[in-house]
N, C-alpha and C positions, 0 to 999 in steps of 0.2 A: 684765322688760324686757331686750331683747337688747343685748349690749355692742356699742358702735360698733367698727368695724374699727380706727380709729385714735383713741386718747384718751390724754391724760396722766393717769395715776393716781399719786398720791404722798401721802406723809405731809406735811401742810402745816398752817401756822397762818395767821393773818391777814397776817403779814409775812414768813414764811420757808417754804422748801420743803427737804425732806431728800432728798439724792441719795447714791448709793453708789459707792465705788471700792474696789479692792483692790490692795495693794502688798506688797512684801517688807517684813519687819519693820524693816529699817534706815531705811526711809522712813516706814512707817505708824506705828511707835511714837513716834518724835520728833514727828510731826504731832499725835498725840493729846496728848502731854505739853505741847507748846507752843501747841496750838490753831491752828497755822499750818503750812503745808508747809515742811519744812526746806530748807537750802541745797542738799542733794543732789537735790531734786525738780526735774526739768527743765522749765523754763518755755519752752524753745524748741521743744517738740514738742507735738503735739496730745494732749489729755487727754480721755477720754470719761467723761461723768457719766451715771448712770442713776438715775431716780426709782423704778424697780421693784426691790424687795429680791430677789424670786425670780429676776428676770433676772440680777441680780448673782450670785446663788448658782449659776445655770447657768454663767455666764461663769468664775467662780473655783472651781467645784467645791466649794462650801461652805467656801471658805477652805483648800483642800488643794493647789491647783495651785502649782507652783514660781513664786516671785515674786509670788504673790497670797495669801499666808498671813495677812495682816492686812486685815480687812474694815473699812472706815471708813464711818460715817454722817456725812456732811458737811452741816450746816445752813447754807444760803445764803439771801441775801435774795431775795424774790420779785421785787423790782425788777431785780436782776441777772439772774435766770433769764429773766425776760421780755424784758430787753434782748437776751440771747443769742438767744432765739426770733425776735425781730424782725430781727435781723441774720444769721440763719441761711439756709443754702441746703440743699436736699435733697442727700444724699450720692450720689444716682444720678439719672440723667436720667429724666424722666417726660414723655411726650408729652402735650400739652394744658396742662401747667403751665409748661413752658419752651417758648419759640418754636421752638428747635431745639437740637441737641446742642452746637453751638459756643457758643450763648448761655449754656447751662447751665455749660459748662466755664469761661467768663469769670466768671460769677457765683461759681462754686465757688472760683476762685482768689482772688477779692476778699473773700469772706465770712469773718469771724472765727469762725463757728460753723457746724456741720453737723448736720443732723437725719437720723437713720436710724431706720426703723420695723422692729423685729424681733418675731417671735412672742413674746407673753407666755408665762410658764411656770407650770405647776402645782406642787404640792409634790413631785411626783416629777421635776420639771424637764423634763417633757414639754411640747411646744408646744401652746398654746391657739389657738383660731381667730381671735383678735384680736391686735392688735399693741401694743407697748410702745416708748416713746421712749428713744433713746439720743442724747445731745447731745455732739458733739465740739467742743472749744474749742481755738482756736489764736490765736497773735499777741495782739492787744489783749484778746480774751476770756479767755485764759489769765491774763494779768496782772490783769485785773479780778477774776476768780474768786479768785485767790490773795490779792490785796491789798485788795480792797473788799468782795466779796460774802460771803466765808466768815465766819460767825458762831461756829460751834463745830465741833469734830471729835471724834467718839466712836469708840471701838473696839467694834464689834459682832461681833467674831470669836466670843466665847463664846456669843452668841445664835445665830449661824449654826450652831455645833457642836451646841448643844442642840436646835435645830429638826431638824437633820439626824439626830441620834440618835433622836428621836421618830419621824420618817418611816421610818427604817430599821427601827425596832421595830414599825411598823404602827399607831402611834397618831396618826393624821392629825388627829383632832379637837384633841388637845392641841397638836400642831404648829401648826395653823391659829390657835389662840388666841394663840400667841406672835408671830405675824407682825406687823410694823408695820401700823397701820391706814391703808392707802392708799385715798384717796377721789379721785373725779374732781377734777382741778385746774381751778379756775374761771378761764377766760380770757373776759374781757368779751364779745367778739363771737364766741367760739368759736375753733377752731384757725385761724390765718392761712392763707389760701388757698394761699400759696406753700409751705406745709409739709405739705399733705395727701397728697402722693404716694402 
């Protein structure tokens, strides 16, 4: 069956979804130890969460880019994730979804979350023909994410390095077996129309 152009694929349970972020060790390691984001984590700026492990690997270079050396798997409540989707706006103007560019800009200024669809990645971090969700959180959404939605924070940097080493060595089968088992995320009535961009 052909993969839809836009679909949320994620590691999830009945009550949680796992998303990924990467930080410098001075933020990432205290977050892992405390199970919460530390005081140095900035709540007053947008934070982008990614349900796709391989998209995160593309973004952080397998945990090698400066300031992104610690890769975190953050388990959050599905209730919170879905709240963010309901209150999100597409990060770019799409004719047919927004009445006009000015209306989209007004919506974007008010929305505490933004949705961006970027090409999903394969094990070589090359783009695939379908897209993966990035969800930007700001204002109320950032506070809820840090204080209400976060259930656990794990350091998956060693996993990232292990998979990368297998890919570099040409052992794609072993690398694929280590990937988080991301499945289509069940949204009752499908992806909300205002996020299909």
